[in-house]
C-alpha positions in Angstrom: 0.0 0.0 0.0 2.8 2.4 0.8 4.5 1.7 -2.5 1.3 2.5 -4.4 0.8 5.7 -2.4 4.4 6.7 -3.1 3.9 6.2 -6.8 0.7 8.1 -6.8 2.4 11.0 -4.9 5.2 11.0 -7.4 2.7 11.2 -10.3 0.8 14.1 -8.7 4.1 15.9 -8.0 5.1 15.5 -11.6 1.7 16.7 -12.8 2.1 19.9 -10.8 5.6 20.5 -12.1 4.6 20.0 -15.7 1.4 22.1 -15.4 3.5 24.8 -14.0 5.7 24.8 -17.1 2.6 25.2 -19.3 1.9 28.6 -17.7 5.2 30.2 -18.9 5.6 31.6 -22.4 5.2 28.7 -24.9 8.2 27.4 -26.8 8.9 24.3 -29.0 10.8 22.7 -26.1 7.4 22.3 -24.3 6.6 19.3 -26.5 8.5 16.6 -24.5 7.0 18.0 -21.3 3.5 17.5 -22.7 4.3 13.9 -23.6 5.4 13.4 -20.0 2.3 15.2 -18.7 0.1 13.0 -20.8 1.7 9.9 -19.3 1.4 11.1 -15.7 -2.2 12.4 -16.1 -3.3 9.0 -17.5 -2.2 7.4 -14.3 -4.0 9.6 -11.7 -6.5 11.7 -13.6 -7.4 9.8 -16.8 -10.3 12.3 -17.6 -7.6 14.9 -18.4 -5.7 12.8 -20.9 -7.8 14.0 -23.9 -7.2 17.6 -23.0 -3.4 17.1 -22.7 -3.5 15.3 -26.1 -5.2 18.3 -27.6 -2.5 20.6 -26.2 0.3 18.3 -27.5 -1.3 18.0 -31.0 -1.8 21.8 -31.3 1.9 22.4 -30.3 3.0 19.8 -32.9 0.9 21.5 -35.6 2.8 24.7 -35.0 5.9 22.9 -36.4 8.3 24.9 -34.3 6.7 28.3 -34.9 4.7 28.9 -31.8 3.7 32.5 -32.6 0.0 31.8 -32.5 0.4 30.3 -29.0 2.6 33.2 -27.8 0.0 35.7 -29.0 -2.7 33.9 -27.2 -0.5 33.6 -24.1 0.1 37.3 -24.2 -3.6 38.1 -24.7 -4.6 35.9 -21.8 -1.9 36.6 -19.2 0.0 39.8 -20.0 -2.0 42.3 -22.0 -1.1 45.0 -23.0 -4.6 46.5 -22.7 -6.9 44.1 -21.1 -5.6 40.9 -19.4 -8.3 38.3 -20.0 -7.1 35.8 -17.4 -4.8 37.4 -14.9 -2.6 34.6 -13.6 -2.3 36.0 -10.0 -4.4 34.8 -7.1 -4.7 38.3 -5.6 -6.8 39.5 -8.6 -9.5 36.9 -7.6 -9.1 37.0 -3.9 -8.8 40.8 -3.2 -12.0 42.9 -3.0 -10.8 45.4 -5.6 -9.1 42.7 -7.7 -5.7 44.2 -7.1 -2.4 42.6 -7.7 0.0 42.3 -4.8 -2.6 42.5 -2.1 -2.8 40.9 1.4 -3.3 37.4 -0.2 0.1 37.8 -2.0 1.8 38.6 1.3 0.1 35.6 2.9 1.4 33.3 0.1 4.9 34.7 0.5 4.7 34.1 4.2 3.6 30.5 3.7 6.6 29.9 1.4 8.9 31.2 4.1 7.2 29.2 6.9 8.2 26.0 5.0 11.8 27.2 4.6 11.7 28.7 1.1 12.8 32.0 -0.2 11.8 33.4 -3.5 14.7 34.0 -5.9 15.3 37.8 -6.1 15.6 37.4 -9.8 12.2 35.7 -10.0 10.0 37.9 -12.4 6.7 36.5 -11.4 4.8 37.4 -8.2 4.5 34.8 -5.4 0.8 34.1 -6.3 1.4 33.6 -10.0 -0.3 30.3 -11.1 3.0 28.8 -12.2 4.7 29.6 -9.0 1.9 28.2 -6.9 1.8 25.0 -8.9 5.5 24.6 -8.6 5.2 25.1 -4.8 2.6 22.3 -4.6 5.1 20.1 -6.5 7.7 20.9 -3.9 5.4 20.1 -1.0 4.4 16.7 -2.4 8.0 15.9 -3.3 9.1 16.8 0.3 6.1 14.8 1.7 4.7 17.8 3.5 1.1 16.6 3.3 -0.4 18.9 6.0 1.1 22.0 4.3 0.1 20.7 0.9 -3.6 20.4 2.0 -3.5 23.7 3.8 -1.9 25.6 0.8 -4.3 24.0 -1.7 -7.4 24.8 0.4 -6.4 28.4 1.5 -4.5 29.8 -1.4 -5.1 28.0 -4.8 -8.5 26.3 -4.6 -10.4 29.6 -3.9 -9.4 31.2 -7.2 -8.7 28.3 -9.6 -12.2 28.1 -11.0 -12.7 31.7 -11.9 -9.2 31.8 -13.4 -9.8 28.7 -15.5 -13.2 30.1 -16.6 -11.6 33.3 -17.7 -8.9 31.4 -19.5 -11.2 29.0 -21.2 -13.6 31.8 -22.4 -10.9 34.2 -23.5 -8.5 31.7 -25.3 -8.4 31.7 -29.1 -6.4 28.4 -29.2 -7.4 24.9 -28.2 -4.1 24.7 -26.3 -5.2 27.2 -23.7 -8.8 26.1 -23.5 -7.6 22.5 -22.9 -5.0 23.7 -20.4 -7.8 25.4 -18.5 -9.9 22.2 -18.5 -7.1 19.9 -17.3 -5.9 22.4 -14.6 -9.5 22.8 -13.3 -10.2 19.1 -13.4 -7.0 17.9 -11.8 -7.3 20.5 -9.0 -10.9 19.8 -8.4 -10.0 16.1 -7.9 -7.2 17.2 -5.5 -9.6 19.4 -3.5 -12.0 16.5 -3.0 -9.2 14.1 -2.1 -7.6 16.5 0.3 -10.8 17.5 2.1 
């Protein structure tokens, strides 16, 4: 039983790490990561396999020129005018939808409480979706189950649905619509399992 649990934990950790990579600017080097993500998703969240397959196929169809995905990435997460799916928890958790609010400070404090410091050269805020997913990978990898459940419940679960809704409705590519679906589905499963 312990061996099965250990393998399942490894699979979940890898899914978080690979999902995190999908929330950075797309590049052709993402293709092998999506192959790995598809394999790990199949093991612990089979419903998400079709969405990851769509992401992989769309990236392959770009044949090395990911301009269409980069444009959609910028529209969704960066702007310049209207950011369609802000990738920061504070936008969804703060009353005025501000970036770098109290919730961002709380996330930073949580990182410090488990012994981590953000790299001063880190460009993304502590509550960026990619950073939070990477942190959940770290917590599972380090077998910090209590902190994992606490972080998921307090800091990521409350905003993942509106974020994924905004991403899915604003995306022009199947890649980002599918990424929203697999992220929402996997985290919904994790919320139920950790409750």
